[in-house]
Backbone as a chain_set.jsonl record, in Angstrom:
{"seq": "MNRKFLLSGMILLNLVMAPTFSMAADTTVINIKANIVASSCAVETDTLNIDLGDIDVRGLSSGGATSPWSDIQNIKITDCPAGVSTVKATFSGTPGNNSGSYKNMGTAKNVAVLLGDDKSEYNAMWNGSALILSVASGGVSLPVRARLYSESLATVGTVEATVNVAFEYK", "coords": {"N": [[0.822, -1.18, 0.0], [1.914, 1.222, 0.749], [3.65, 1.475, -1.251], [1.934, 1.797, -3.467], [0.808, 4.241, -2.813], [3.023, 5.907, -2.874], [3.741, 5.646, -5.579], [1.405, 6.67, -6.795], [1.553, 9.277, -5.857], [3.85, 10.156, -7.128], [3.068, 10.062, -9.81], [0.996, 11.935, -9.76], [2.481, 14.209, -9.054], [4.107, 14.445, -11.32], [2.123, 15.006, -13.228], [1.24, 17.487, -12.33], [3.587, 19.01, -12.479], [4.34, 18.77, -15.156], [2.974, 20.604, -16.96], [4.311, 22.933, -16.196], [6.982, 22.539, -17.002], [6.598, 22.268, -19.738], [5.857, 24.783, -20.478], [8.052, 26.367, -20.723], [9.937, 28.871, -22.4], [12.415, 29.286, -23.53], [14.821, 29.611, -26.133], [17.121, 28.533, -28.664], [19.191, 29.793, -31.188], [20.52, 28.703, -34.174], [22.965, 29.553, -36.362], [24.141, 29.123, -39.59], [26.897, 29.419, -41.68], [28.735, 29.684, -44.724], [31.251, 29.715, -47.252], [31.416, 28.926, -50.544], [34.04, 28.032, -52.388], [36.276, 28.154, -55.179], [38.368, 25.443, -55.983], [41.911, 25.339, -55.582], [44.263, 26.085, -58.152], [47.308, 24.788, -59.56], [50.33, 26.383, -59.091], [52.963, 26.308, -61.045], [55.325, 27.666, -61.338], [57.391, 28.634, -59.041], [59.414, 30.483, -58.531], [60.539, 33.14, -60.476], [63.189, 34.098, -62.288], [64.552, 36.893, -63.651], [67.042, 37.952, -65.622], [68.574, 40.749, -66.62], [71.024, 41.166, -67.621], [74.076, 42.865, -68.591], [73.715, 46.297, -68.666], [74.313, 49.158, -70.465], [75.241, 52.128, -68.948], [75.072, 54.55, -70.29], [72.787, 54.403, -71.807], [70.844, 54.987, -70.009], [70.871, 57.638, -69.309], [69.223, 59.833, -68.924], [66.242, 61.119, -67.371], [63.402, 59.048, -67.599], [64.355, 57.421, -69.602], [64.671, 54.096, -70.899], [65.699, 50.663, -70.622], [66.066, 47.95, -73.016], [63.306, 45.606, -73.262], [63.282, 42.557, -71.417], [63.594, 39.091, -72.443], [60.541, 37.269, -72.818], [59.169, 35.548, -70.103], [57.329, 32.9, -68.562], [54.827, 32.532, -66.071], [53.504, 29.653, -64.998], [50.341, 28.228, -64.615], [48.52, 25.518, -63.661], [46.37, 22.577, -63.692], [43.768, 23.45, -62.969], [40.596, 23.172, -61.486], [37.384, 22.136, -62.843], [35.434, 24.155, -62.249], [36.793, 26.572, -62.221], [37.259, 29.529, -63.934], [38.629, 31.875, -64.268], [41.725, 33.474, -63.374], [43.006, 35.624, -61.029], [45.671, 37.757, -60.901], [47.599, 39.473, -58.665], [49.849, 42.07, -58.097], [52.633, 42.932, -56.047], [55.066, 44.891, -54.363], [57.981, 46.813, -53.41], [57.375, 50.082, -54.164], [58.801, 52.171, -56.727], [60.13, 55.525, -57.332], [58.891, 56.511, -59.581], [55.64, 56.407, -60.854], [54.259, 53.27, -61.033], [56.593, 51.82, -61.121], [59.081, 49.571, -59.704], [61.084, 49.706, -56.824], [64.603, 49.918, -56.968], [66.705, 47.854, -55.194], [69.323, 47.446, -55.229], [72.73, 48.602, -55.773], [72.969, 50.572, -57.758], [71.986, 53.878, -58.595], [69.081, 56.018, -59.011], [67.521, 54.485, -60.723], [64.907, 52.283, -61.66], [62.693, 49.411, -61.741], [60.633, 48.099, -64.269], [57.733, 46.155, -64.969], [56.135, 44.133, -67.395], [53.672, 42.69, -69.618], [53.291, 40.478, -72.435], [52.002, 41.994, -74.312], [52.025, 44.759, -74.102], [53.666, 47.958, -74.316], [54.103, 49.435, -72.174], [54.371, 49.662, -68.572], [52.68, 47.122, -67.182], [52.277, 45.842, -64.849], [52.261, 46.989, -62.116], [52.824, 47.938, -58.647], [50.226, 46.835, -56.662], [48.496, 46.51, -58.79], [46.28, 44.477, -60.81], [45.742, 41.641, -62.853], [43.388, 39.947, -64.87], [43.122, 36.699, -65.826], [42.131, 34.411, -68.318], [41.138, 31.083, -67.953], [41.983, 28.223, -69.771], [41.561, 24.969, -70.948], [42.168, 23.923, -68.423], [44.257, 25.482, -67.403], [46.622, 28.281, -67.418], [48.946, 30.681, -68.683], [51.028, 33.252, -67.486], [52.538, 35.763, -69.06], [55.619, 37.419, -68.552], [57.801, 40.187, -68.524], [60.697, 42.301, -68.131], [62.21, 45.55, -67.613], [64.573, 48.245, -67.266], [64.139, 51.478, -65.799], [65.021, 54.786, -66.012], [65.145, 57.123, -63.527], [66.379, 59.522, -63.329], [69.622, 60.714, -64.088], [71.187, 57.746, -64.263], [73.294, 55.699, -62.178], [76.279, 53.679, -62.129], [76.076, 50.298, -61.06], [74.515, 47.636, -59.156], [71.321, 46.099, -59.847], [68.43, 45.23, -58.232], [65.323, 43.813, -57.544], [62.281, 42.778, -56.037], [59.256, 41.197, -56.669], [56.083, 40.238, -55.67], [53.536, 37.915, -56.524], [50.203, 37.353, -56.124], [47.666, 34.905, -56.321], [44.246, 34.457, -57.176], [41.448, 32.369, -57.523], [38.658, 31.958, -59.588]], "CA": [[0.0, 0.0, 0.0], [2.849, 2.327, 0.763], [4.213, 1.545, -2.587], [0.89, 2.351, -4.328], [0.67, 5.636, -2.444], [4.212, 6.579, -3.38], [3.626, 5.655, -7.037], [0.32, 7.598, -7.123], [2.067, 10.619, -5.584], [4.807, 10.514, -8.19], [2.295, 10.316, -11.039], [0.322, 13.206, -9.548], [3.517, 15.248, -9.111], [4.46, 14.59, -12.743], [1.021, 15.668, -13.928], [1.218, 18.881, -11.902], [4.819, 19.655, -12.925], [4.481, 18.677, -16.609], [2.655, 21.866, -17.626], [5.332, 23.917, -15.876], [8.131, 22.291, -17.861], [6.237, 22.46, -21.138], [5.627, 26.19, -20.724], [9.323, 27.078, -20.849], [9.99, 29.525, -23.697], [13.784, 29.546, -23.936], [15.159, 29.077, -27.451], [18.494, 28.671, -29.144], [19.255, 30.021, -32.622], [21.73, 28.165, -34.804], [23.266, 30.196, -37.641], [25.127, 28.39, -40.379], [27.463, 30.213, -42.765], [29.805, 29.036, -45.484], [31.609, 30.239, -48.564], [31.821, 27.874, -51.463], [35.116, 28.626, -53.173], [36.885, 27.297, -56.188], [39.598, 24.773, -55.569], [43.119, 25.982, -56.095], [45.04, 25.558, -59.264], [48.711, 24.583, -59.177], [51.273, 27.339, -59.662], [54.18, 25.529, -61.311], [56.489, 28.553, -61.298], [57.544, 29.197, -57.696], [60.312, 31.631, -58.623], [60.875, 33.537, -61.84], [64.391, 34.934, -62.254], [64.765, 37.631, -64.896], [68.379, 38.554, -65.631], [68.672, 41.708, -67.725], [72.406, 41.214, -68.095], [74.783, 44.139, -68.456], [73.053, 47.42, -69.329], [75.22, 50.308, -70.561], [74.717, 53.273, -68.212], [74.804, 55.651, -71.224], [71.401, 54.271, -72.269], [69.962, 55.424, -68.93], [71.485, 58.907, -68.892], [68.246, 60.899, -68.682], [64.991, 60.664, -66.777], [62.431, 58.473, -68.528], [64.995, 56.465, -70.515], [64.454, 52.702, -70.508], [66.488, 49.62, -71.284], [65.183, 47.054, -73.778], [62.582, 44.587, -72.501], [63.874, 41.215, -71.348], [62.796, 38.057, -73.099], [59.331, 36.911, -72.062], [59.134, 34.314, -69.33], [55.944, 32.618, -68.189], [54.402, 31.896, -64.829], [52.55, 28.632, -65.451], [49.309, 27.809, -63.672], [47.936, 24.305, -64.24], [45.484, 21.732, -62.868], [42.611, 24.175, -62.452], [39.399, 22.346, -61.549], [36.377, 22.514, -63.84], [34.699, 25.364, -61.888], [37.634, 27.771, -62.276], [37.296, 30.088, -65.284], [39.582, 32.987, -64.308], [42.747, 33.609, -62.335], [43.359, 37.021, -60.79], [47.057, 37.908, -60.457], [47.799, 40.783, -58.051], [51.284, 42.327, -57.968], [53.029, 43.784, -54.928], [56.491, 45.055, -54.137], [58.322, 48.168, -52.971], [57.261, 50.967, -55.32], [59.857, 53.133, -57.029], [59.698, 56.922, -57.338], [58.021, 56.688, -60.734], [54.403, 55.651, -60.757], [54.272, 52.027, -61.788], [57.888, 51.132, -61.088], [59.511, 48.938, -58.466], [62.321, 50.301, -56.328], [65.859, 49.173, -57.056], [67.304, 47.632, -53.878], [70.748, 47.258, -55.462], [73.615, 49.754, -55.528], [72.795, 51.613, -58.778], [71.076, 54.959, -58.161], [68.204, 56.682, -59.982], [66.992, 53.514, -61.67], [63.841, 51.437, -61.117], [62.348, 48.258, -62.589], [59.269, 48.035, -64.806], [57.284, 44.833, -65.418], [55.081, 44.171, -68.397], [53.294, 41.409, -70.214], [53.752, 40.35, -73.818], [51.154, 42.777, -75.206], [52.105, 46.202, -73.941], [54.961, 48.626, -74.275], [54.181, 50.149, -70.903], [54.392, 48.83, -67.372], [51.33, 46.62, -66.94], [52.248, 45.064, -63.616], [52.785, 47.836, -61.054], [52.438, 47.596, -57.279], [48.791, 46.936, -56.41], [47.68, 46.24, -59.978], [45.812, 43.097, -60.962], [45.361, 41.18, -64.188], [42.463, 38.817, -64.882], [43.533, 35.76, -66.871], [41.126, 33.396, -68.62], [41.626, 29.704, -67.904], [41.602, 27.372, -70.908], [42.091, 23.61, -70.828], [42.641, 23.682, -67.066], [45.437, 26.243, -67.005], [46.902, 29.562, -68.061], [50.307, 31.188, -68.492], [51.138, 34.694, -67.335], [53.819, 36.211, -69.608], [56.246, 38.505, -67.787], [59.097, 40.698, -68.969], [61.141, 43.423, -67.298], [63.206, 46.484, -68.134], [64.967, 49.294, -66.328], [63.615, 52.819, -66.039], [65.887, 55.793, -65.4], [64.41, 58.21, -62.871], [67.225, 60.659, -63.715], [70.908, 60.165, -64.506], [71.477, 56.505, -63.546], [74.693, 55.452, -61.842], [76.74, 52.297, -62.269], [75.852, 49.469, -59.874], [73.623, 46.484, -59.313], [69.874, 46.324, -59.794], [67.714, 44.104, -57.628], [63.955, 44.111, -57.118], [61.452, 41.592, -55.803], [57.827, 41.42, -56.851], [55.259, 39.081, -55.311], [52.297, 37.786, -57.277], [49.208, 36.547, -55.416], [46.672, 34.4, -57.262], [42.907, 34.109, -56.72], [40.795, 31.548, -58.538], [37.182, 32.106, -59.613]], "C": [[0.872, 1.251, 0.0], [3.42, 2.559, -0.63], [3.204, 2.158, -3.548], [0.732, 3.843, -4.064], [1.83, 6.462, -2.994], [4.148, 6.708, -4.902], [2.545, 6.638, -7.472], [0.773, 9.034, -6.913], [3.032, 11.08, -6.665], [4.093, 10.831, -9.485], [1.601, 11.662, -10.926], [1.312, 14.369, -9.635], [3.947, 15.5, -10.557], [3.369, 15.321, -13.51], [0.962, 17.152, -13.578], [2.43, 19.634, -12.464], [4.95, 19.693, -14.45], [4.097, 19.971, -17.306], [3.702, 22.941, -17.353], [6.532, 23.751, -16.794], [7.788, 22.562, -19.323], [5.978, 23.919, -21.465], [6.924, 26.983, -20.867], [9.463, 27.616, -22.262], [11.412, 29.867, -24.134], [14.063, 28.909, -25.292], [16.643, 29.275, -27.73], [18.432, 28.829, -30.653], [20.579, 29.459, -33.124], [21.865, 28.827, -36.162], [24.35, 29.401, -38.336], [25.578, 29.282, -41.518], [28.532, 29.399, -43.463], [30.072, 29.854, -46.733], [32.017, 29.047, -49.409], [32.822, 28.515, -52.406], [35.645, 27.617, -54.179], [38.144, 26.652, -55.613], [40.788, 25.473, -56.208], [43.638, 25.286, -57.34], [46.457, 25.326, -58.742], [49.57, 25.628, -59.879], [52.595, 26.595, -59.818], [55.446, 26.361, -61.18], [56.572, 29.202, -59.921], [58.373, 30.476, -57.719], [60.612, 31.887, -60.09], [62.059, 34.496, -61.75], [64.584, 35.577, -63.624], [66.109, 38.342, -64.789], [68.475, 39.457, -66.85], [70.09, 41.827, -68.272], [73.045, 42.565, -67.832], [74.075, 45.2, -69.294], [74.023, 48.598, -69.305], [74.564, 51.527, -69.907], [74.399, 54.445, -69.148], [73.38, 55.599, -71.768], [70.389, 54.739, -71.238], [70.416, 56.785, -68.382], [70.506, 60.047, -68.66], [66.972, 60.287, -68.095], [64.013, 60.181, -67.83], [63.025, 57.507, -69.528], [64.767, 55.05, -69.987], [65.439, 51.792, -71.223], [65.538, 48.804, -72.156], [64.456, 46.083, -72.829], [63.398, 43.297, -72.494], [63.064, 40.279, -72.237], [61.605, 37.728, -72.205], [59.549, 35.583, -71.362], [57.703, 34.127, -68.848], [55.828, 32.045, -66.792], [53.291, 30.935, -65.24], [51.629, 28.207, -64.315], [48.562, 26.654, -64.331], [46.963, 23.647, -63.261], [44.331, 22.496, -62.233], [41.378, 23.276, -62.563], [38.357, 22.935, -62.498], [35.653, 23.819, -63.516], [35.497, 26.645, -61.987], [37.711, 28.269, -63.713], [38.275, 31.254, -65.411], [40.565, 32.887, -63.141], [43.065, 35.092, -62.241], [44.772, 37.05, -60.22], [47.234, 39.334, -59.943], [49.268, 40.948, -57.701], [51.559, 43.235, -56.772], [54.542, 43.766, -54.762], [56.742, 46.478, -53.662], [58.278, 49.098, -54.178], [58.47, 51.883, -55.475], [59.302, 54.553, -56.988], [58.755, 57.227, -58.48], [56.764, 55.845, -60.541], [54.498, 54.401, -61.624], [55.583, 51.28, -61.765], [58.113, 50.478, -59.734], [60.889, 49.476, -58.1], [63.501, 49.351, -56.515], [66.439, 49.063, -55.653], [68.801, 47.355, -54.002], [71.508, 48.555, -55.258], [73.502, 50.862, -56.571], [71.762, 52.626, -58.288], [70.264, 55.477, -59.332], [67.673, 55.741, -61.061], [65.973, 52.634, -60.947], [63.552, 50.328, -62.121], [60.884, 48.362, -63.005], [58.975, 46.593, -65.2], [56.169, 44.998, -66.426], [54.74, 42.777, -68.863], [53.78, 41.389, -71.659], [52.993, 41.249, -74.791], [51.418, 44.271, -75.169], [53.535, 46.711, -73.977], [55.114, 49.413, -72.982], [54.177, 49.136, -69.756], [52.975, 48.39, -67.044], [51.182, 45.939, -65.592], [52.851, 45.865, -62.464], [52.243, 47.394, -59.699], [50.949, 47.854, -57.061], [47.916, 46.656, -57.613], [47.3, 44.759, -60.03], [45.463, 42.832, -62.411], [44.411, 40.003, -64.031], [42.819, 37.956, -66.094], [42.443, 34.715, -67.078], [41.765, 32.016, -68.659], [41.096, 28.947, -69.121], [42.291, 26.025, -70.735], [42.755, 23.369, -69.473], [43.868, 24.461, -66.652], [45.574, 27.547, -67.762], [48.361, 29.913, -67.801], [50.256, 32.703, -68.415], [52.496, 35.119, -67.87], [54.334, 37.434, -68.855], [57.557, 38.893, -68.456], [59.425, 41.933, -68.15], [62.085, 44.324, -68.078], [63.501, 47.52, -67.064], [64.397, 50.628, -66.774], [64.509, 53.802, -65.289], [65.03, 56.913, -64.83], [65.097, 59.551, -63.094], [68.546, 60.024, -64.144], [71.25, 58.939, -63.656], [72.973, 56.394, -63.265], [75.01, 53.971, -62.018], [76.47, 51.554, -60.96], [74.913, 48.32, -60.185], [72.167, 46.915, -59.247], [69.238, 45.053, -59.244], [66.328, 44.581, -57.209], [63.218, 42.787, -56.954], [59.99, 41.985, -55.922], [57.113, 40.125, -56.48], [53.994, 39.098, -56.15], [51.384, 36.851, -56.492], [48.117, 36.149, -56.406], [45.369, 34.074, -56.543], [42.209, 33.386, -57.861], [39.283, 31.704, -58.437], [36.614, 31.34, -60.777]], "O": [[0.57, 2.225, -0.69], [3.628, 3.685, -1.083], [3.59, 2.978, -4.381], [0.543, 4.621, -4.998], [1.642, 7.565, -3.508], [4.466, 7.763, -5.45], [2.751, 7.377, -8.435], [0.423, 9.916, -7.697], [3.029, 12.244, -7.065], [4.469, 11.769, -10.188], [1.607, 12.447, -11.874], [1.003, 15.4, -10.232], [4.128, 16.648, -10.962], [3.664, 16.167, -14.353], [0.666, 17.981, -14.439], [2.298, 20.784, -12.88], [5.62, 20.58, -14.979], [4.837, 20.413, -18.184], [3.948, 23.784, -18.216], [7.048, 24.741, -17.314], [8.638, 23.047, -20.069], [5.888, 24.265, -22.643], [6.87, 28.187, -21.117], [9.149, 26.916, -23.225], [11.584, 30.68, -25.043], [13.6, 27.803, -25.572], [17.313, 30.091, -27.096], [17.712, 28.094, -31.329], [21.633, 29.723, -32.547], [20.992, 28.685, -37.018], [25.361, 29.049, -37.729], [24.753, 29.839, -42.242], [29.158, 28.528, -42.86], [29.209, 30.595, -47.204], [32.874, 28.257, -49.012], [32.483, 29.441, -53.143], [35.477, 26.406, -54.036], [38.882, 27.273, -54.847], [40.664, 26.118, -57.25], [43.471, 24.082, -57.539], [46.753, 25.644, -57.591], [49.546, 25.745, -61.104], [53.264, 26.292, -58.83], [56.524, 25.818, -60.936], [55.903, 30.202, -59.66], [58.069, 31.435, -57.009], [60.903, 30.962, -60.848], [61.934, 35.587, -61.194], [64.758, 34.886, -64.628], [66.284, 39.232, -63.956], [68.457, 38.98, -67.985], [70.323, 42.51, -69.269], [72.609, 43.314, -66.959], [73.864, 45.014, -70.492], [74.5, 48.989, -68.239], [73.454, 51.909, -70.278], [73.534, 55.26, -68.826], [72.823, 56.629, -72.148], [69.205, 54.876, -71.548], [70.356, 57.047, -67.181], [70.917, 61.128, -68.237], [66.671, 59.111, -68.296], [63.82, 60.844, -68.849], [62.283, 56.831, -70.24], [64.681, 54.836, -68.778], [65.945, 52.121, -72.296], [64.322, 48.955, -72.044], [64.94, 45.787, -71.736], [64.111, 42.992, -73.45], [61.988, 40.634, -72.719], [61.663, 37.892, -70.986], [60.046, 34.623, -71.951], [56.951, 35.095, -68.741], [56.615, 31.194, -66.379], [52.261, 31.356, -65.766], [52.072, 27.874, -63.216], [48.034, 26.799, -65.434], [46.771, 24.122, -62.141], [43.957, 22.226, -61.091], [41.138, 22.682, -63.614], [38.45, 24.095, -62.898], [35.284, 24.54, -64.443], [34.924, 27.726, -61.848], [38.161, 27.551, -64.605], [38.705, 31.59, -66.514], [40.279, 32.308, -62.093], [43.358, 35.739, -63.247], [45.043, 36.444, -59.183], [47.043, 40.294, -60.689], [49.865, 40.069, -57.08], [50.818, 44.184, -56.515], [55.2, 42.751, -54.994], [55.802, 47.261, -53.528], [59.055, 48.928, -55.117], [59.078, 52.311, -54.494], [58.137, 54.758, -56.648], [57.905, 58.11, -58.364], [56.841, 54.695, -60.108], [54.787, 54.485, -62.818], [55.677, 50.197, -62.34], [57.434, 50.784, -58.754], [61.744, 49.673, -58.963], [63.407, 48.152, -56.257], [66.644, 50.08, -54.99], [69.469, 47.065, -53.01], [70.999, 49.494, -54.647], [73.903, 51.994, -56.298], [70.78, 52.259, -57.641], [70.683, 55.394, -60.486], [67.409, 56.166, -62.186], [66.152, 52.284, -59.781], [64.106, 50.316, -63.221], [60.014, 48.674, -62.193], [59.851, 45.889, -65.701], [55.35, 45.911, -66.313], [55.429, 41.808, -68.543], [54.605, 42.216, -72.046], [53.309, 41.265, -75.981], [51.068, 44.982, -76.111], [54.484, 45.977, -73.7], [56.169, 49.998, -72.737], [54.003, 47.934, -69.955], [52.149, 49.219, -66.662], [50.088, 45.507, -65.228], [53.86, 45.45, -61.893], [51.323, 46.58, -59.618], [50.474, 48.973, -57.256], [46.696, 46.572, -57.471], [47.919, 43.914, -59.383], [44.948, 43.707, -63.107], [44.605, 39.156, -63.158], [42.817, 38.425, -67.232], [41.894, 34.193, -66.108], [42.791, 31.804, -69.306], [39.913, 29.025, -69.452], [43.477, 25.965, -70.411], [43.78, 22.693, -69.388], [44.477, 24.134, -65.633], [44.76, 27.878, -68.624], [48.939, 29.481, -66.804], [49.539, 33.356, -69.173], [53.513, 34.872, -67.222], [53.58, 38.362, -68.56], [58.323, 38.036, -68.897], [58.541, 42.54, -67.546], [62.68, 43.913, -69.074], [62.768, 47.651, -66.083], [64.199, 50.874, -67.963], [64.725, 53.668, -64.085], [64.282, 57.569, -65.556], [64.451, 60.597, -63.05], [68.549, 58.857, -64.535], [71.564, 59.068, -62.473], [73.803, 56.919, -64.007], [74.113, 53.128, -62.051], [76.621, 52.121, -59.878], [74.568, 48.073, -61.341], [71.829, 47.95, -58.671], [69.483, 43.951, -59.735], [66.189, 45.636, -56.59], [63.5, 41.809, -57.647], [59.548, 42.979, -55.346], [57.498, 39.045, -56.928], [53.447, 40.159, -56.451], [51.738, 35.703, -56.225], [47.695, 36.959, -57.232], [45.371, 33.497, -55.456], [42.365, 33.751, -59.026], [38.702, 31.598, -57.357], [35.399, 31.333, -60.978]]}, "num_chains": 1, "name": "protein.A"}
């Protein structure tokens, strides 16, 4: 009998308490976010070394004078997945005094470096600029060439500049 009374009391307590628990109004919001991005392509060219060779200082004796363009070299991008149709190449480096040039970190004075592609006679790859390349057959090549730019009377010495290229795939 004690057991029946205890069991009846528990059932009654549950019936009385059940509405209290079911009236609770606390909620939790779950937010889900994601970005679906294109898989990376493979950049086959980790380092591109452009050697302009010996440049006669007499060819850079006045401001605005330039050396000849180097031969074209290519940065090769391959293995782009099917969803990638363009590659954005963004250039960065220490800017020179002339708009669009890169600063010479070597010993020669009053000379900067210009970068260009295979289509233009002007500097197409200055600090902060970007080129959009169309992917075909899973890849693309970015043609690059360089030349020197005299900011004023250039002096004899070495020329060194470093340019980084960051790639985005879309």
